[in-house]
Each structure stands twice: as structure tokens, then as C-alpha cells.
N, C-alpha and C positions, 0 to 999 in steps of 0.2 A: 504494500500500500504506500509506503513512504517514497517509492520511486516516482509516484505521481506528482511530487512537488516540482519535478523538472518540467511539467506542463504549465506551470504558473510563472508569472512575471517575477523578476528579482525582488527580494525583500521578504517574501513569505518564509516563515520558519516553522518547524515542527517543535512544539513544546512538550517535553516529557512523554513523547510518543502518543499524546492524547489529543492535541489540538493544533490547529493552524493559527498563526498570528502574523499580522502585518500592521505596521504603523504608517498611516498616511498623514502627510503634512500639507497645509494649505496657507494661502496668503492672508486669510482672515476668517472671521466668524461666519459670514454668509456663505462663503465657498465651502467651509467645513459642513455647515448645516445642509447645503444642497447635496453634498456627497452622502451624508447620513440618510437623507430622505430617499435618494436614489438607491442606496443599499437596502433600505427598508422595503422599497418596491420590489427589488430583485428577490429579496428574502421571501416575501409573500408569494411571488410568482413561482419560486422554487419550493415553497412550503418547507423551508429550512431556515431557521432564524439564528443569527450570530449574536454573541455578546459584544456590545460596543461601548468603549470608553471615549467620551467626547470632551474635549477642552476647546478653548478659543480657536486654536488653529491646528488641532490634531484629532484624528480618530483612530483609535487602536481597535482592530477587529480580531476577535477570538472565535474560531469556528470549531465546534465539536458536535458529535451526535449524542445529544442528551438521552434519547430513548434507547440507545444502544450501550448505555453504561459509560457515557462520556469518553467514547473512543473515536478514532478516525474511521470514516467510511467514505465511500465514493460520493455521497451527498455533500460532504465537506469540501472535497476538491472541486466538485461541480459548481458549488456556490462561489468558491474562491475564483474560479475561472470567469464566472459571470461578473464578479466584482472587478476583476482585472479589466474587463471590457468597458467599465465606467470611466476609467482614467485615461 
């Protein structure tokens, strides 16, 4: 499963073998919030929802499959690929 990280843009990392993480930086609050809203839309479309930590100009995304015991699944990598298309 971890070989799928090669399908993603640079910056994604696997944390403790259980989740994907990427930190996105923006020029300001409105750009950050626009990105967060776009991620929320993609998450609903994929029926897979990440944890997001949002500050003024950053959004850190953590993706894991909660209903599979907080492990990495294809759903996580598919969502990450969708998020990559937003940037």
C-alpha cells in the first residue's frame, strides 16, 4: 500500500504507517479558506473525509480510514490524488 505514495505530488508523507499528511501553505486567509472549502467538496464527492488543521495561511490534511481501524486504504490515496488536482 505504501508504494502508492509515488502516485501523489511531492510533500505527502506517511505517518506511523497509518495516515497520509500534507501541509499546504497559502498567501492569506481567503486563499486558505477557498482551499479548505474545495477539499470539503472533494471529500463529500468521494465520501471520505480528512482531518484538517487550519490556520491563517496553512492547512494540514491528515487522511486515514477511520472505519477500517485508522489504517491506510486505497480510499486515502484516492482522496489525496483528488486533493492534488486542486492545487
